[in-house]
N, C-alpha and C positions, 0 to 999 in steps of 0.2 A: 104794233105800237104799243100794246099793253105790256108785252114781255120786254120790250125797251125800257119802259118806264119801270117795270117792275124791278129789273135788275139794279136800277139806280136805288131803289128802295131798300133791297136787300143787302146792297153795299153800305147804306147807312147804318143798318143794324150791325153789320161787321164793325164798323167803326166805333159805334156808341158803345158797345160791348167790349171793346179792347181787343177784339179778335183779329185784327189786320195781320199780325205777324204769327197767329195761330198755326198756320203753315209757313215755315221758315224759308222756304225757297219756291221756285217756279221753273218748269211746270209741275215738279214733283211737289209733294206737301213737306216731306223732309227728304234729305238726301238718302237715296236708297229705296225710297217708297211714296207710292202715288197716294197712300191713304194715310189718314190718322192713326198713330200708334202711341202707345204709352211712352210719356217724354218727361224728362225730369224738369224741363225748363218752361214747358208749354200745357197749361191745363187742357184736359181732353175736351171739355165743352167748347172752348175757344178755337180749338182745332176743327171740330165739326162745323162751328158756324161759318168759319172761313172756308172750308172744304164744301159746304153746301152751297156758299155763293158761287164758288168755281163751277160745280156741277150746274147750277141754274145758267151760267152762261153758255153751256152745252145745248140746253133746252133752247136759249134765245138763238143759237146758231141753226138748230133743226128748223125753227120757225121760219129763219130767215131763207133757208134752203128751198123750204116749201113755198115761200113766196116767189123765189126765182123760178121754180118749175112752173107755179101757176102762171106767172107772167111769161114765161117761154112757150107754154102751151097755147095761151093766148094770142102771141106773136105769131105762131105757126098757123093758127086757125083763121086768123083774120089778114095776116100777111102785111101787116103795116102799124102794128102796135108797138113800137120801139119804146116809148116813153116808160111805162110800167116795168119793162124789162131793164132799162136803166137804173130806175129807182130801186127796184129790187136788187140789182147788183150792188149798188152803192151801200144798201142796209147790210148785205153779207159782207163785202169787204169792211166797212165799219165796225161789223160786229167782231170780225178777226183782228182788227186793228185794236179794238178794246181789250181784247185778252191779250195782246202784246203788252199794251199800256198797263193793264193789271199787273202782268209780271214784272214791268219795269218798276212800277210803284212798290211792289214786294221787295225786290232787289234793292231798291234804295231805301228800304226800311221806312217808307210810308211818309217821305217828306212832303209837307203840306202842299207844295207846289205840283208834285206829280198827282196827289189826290185831286186838285183841282183841274188840272187837265182831263184825268179821268172822268170826272163829273161833267166837264163841259162837252166832251165828246159823247156822252149819253145824251145830253141834251139836244145836240145837233141830230143824232140817230132818231130820237123821238120826233123831230120836226120832219126828217126825211121820211119816216114811216106813215105820217099823216098824209103828206103828199103822195106816197105811194097807194094809201088807201083810197084817196080820191081819184088817183089816176086810173085805177080799174072801172071806175064808172063814168069816165068822160073821154073825150077824143083826144088826139095828139096835136090838134093843131094850135097855132100860137095863141097865147092867152088874150081874151078879149075883155078888158076892164069895163067894170060898171059903176065906178066910183068917181070917175072924172080923174084929171090930173092930178088935182090938190089931194084927193083922197088916196091915190096911189103913192104919192110921195109921203104922204102921213103915215100910211102903212109900212113904207120901208123906214121911216122914223122910229115907228112903234116896235119893228124887229130889232132896230139899232138899240133902242132904249131896254128892250128885253134881255139882249146880250149884256148890256151895262149892269143890270139888276143882277142876273146870274153870276156875273165875273166878280162883282162886289161881294156876293154871297159867298163865294169860294174864299176870298180874304177873311171874312168874318169866320169861317169855318176854319181857317188855317191858324187863327189866333186863338180859336175857342179850346175847350177842354177836352174835346173828343177828337183825339188825333189817331184812333185806330190801336194805339198801344201806349201804354203809360210812359214808355221811354221815347217816344217820339217827340223830337223838338217842335216847337210851335212857332209860328210867325211872332217876332218881336215887335209888334205894333199895338198900341192899347186898343182893346176891342171895342171900347166905347166909341172912339172916332170912327173905327171901320163900320160899325152898326150904323152910325149917322150917314155915313156916305151910302150904305146899302140903302137906307130908308129913304136918301135924297134921290137915288137912281130910281125906287119905286115911285116916287111923287112926279119925276119926269114922265116915267112910263104912263103913269095915270092921267097926266096932263095932255099927253098925245093922244090918249084913248078919249079924252073929253073933246078934243079938236075933230077927232074922226067922227064922233057923233054929230057935232054942230056943222060939219060939211057933207059927209056922205049920207046922214040919214034925212037930211033936208031933199036929197035927190031921190032919185027912183031905186033907192036901195031894196033889195028884194027881202021878202019875209025870211028867208034863211040867213041872209046877212044880219038881220036885226036881231034874231034869236041868237045868233052866235055872239054878236056883239054884247048881248046882256048876259050871256053864260061868262064872257071872259071878265065883265065887270064882277061877277059873283066869285069867279076863280081869283082875281087878283086881289080884291077887298079880303076875301077869306085867308088867302095866303099872308097879306099884310097884317090883319089881325092876329094870325097864328105867330106871326114872327113877334110881335109887341110881346104877347103873353110869354112866348118862349124866353125872351130876354128878361122880362120881369121875374120870371121864374129861375133864372139862372141856368138856362139851358138844360131841363130834364130830358133824359134820353128819349123816351116815346114821343115827345113833340120834335125831336130832330128827325125822326124818321118821317113823321106827319109832314114836316115842312118840306122834305125832299119829295115826298108825293104831291105835295101842293105845287112845287115847282114844275114837277112833270105836267100837272094839269093845266097851268098857266101856259106852258109850252104847246101843249094840244090845243088849247083852245085859241091861242094866238094863231098858230098855223092854220086852223079850221076857219077862222074869220078871213085870213089871208085867201084861202082856197075859195071862200064864198064870194068873194070881192071881184072874181074874174070867171070865165067859163072857156073851155077849150073845144067846144062843141059837142055833139052827140058821139059815143064810141061807135067805131065801125062793128057792124054785125058779123057774127062768126061766118065764115066763109066768103067774106066780102073781097072783091077783088081790088088789089093796090091801085091807088089813081094812076101811077106811071104805066101799069100793065094794062089798065081799062083804055088809057088813051093810044097806045099803040095798036090795041085790038080794034078800037073805032076807026083808026086810019086804015 
């Protein structure tokens, strides 16, 4: 989870420093070399910033492989823990896909919509990583919801609103000044208009969050759900305030990276709230016999 969020933040550093084409091709840094070299067209520092981000992708991949191995071992020891393994494989596959998307982004010279897809894919992977973290500590039974039908529908609406906020944010970024390279063409739409749409999507998100509080917290909401609900409010309000300051100060580079970090925190907090609204039973103990095998043995 931390590595998936972190690679998004380091990617924003690449963008705001204009290092997106510091390495001019992919998977090599430049034709004929995997590493930064003295180059007449590319600053050495920009090369190393982009190259460093690529190397961090390798670390993210290693962590994803470690998660798959841990989930596989858990599956072998319990005989029936398939959900953690499936989620771990999804994270690993998504990480590989992100590497390919990064290569496409570089080869298309950082066109704004390729950067947007790259960012949104990271958000999805952060969400799956939160589910994976919870899956290791819970059972594989079907979800049993504790917030009622209305609360469950509102949580679905909250996730949809979050997707809208993130997508609108990528349009603002596409029209903004930080394209990853000074020569990268920007989205030709007034940034003031896109910012209003982005802010409106956040208002919708917060409105749904209010409704969740009015409905779910009146029922038998758990203490864990209540804590995570409060943390999501803090993350969302902090992100909104940061975005406002960022806009008023004409998008200074450090605030861009902080805003990307804030986006990851909001995704994590929303996914954690989702997980706290249901349970999947207790996890099977190590060495436990699968239910089907136990039934055959009983006969």
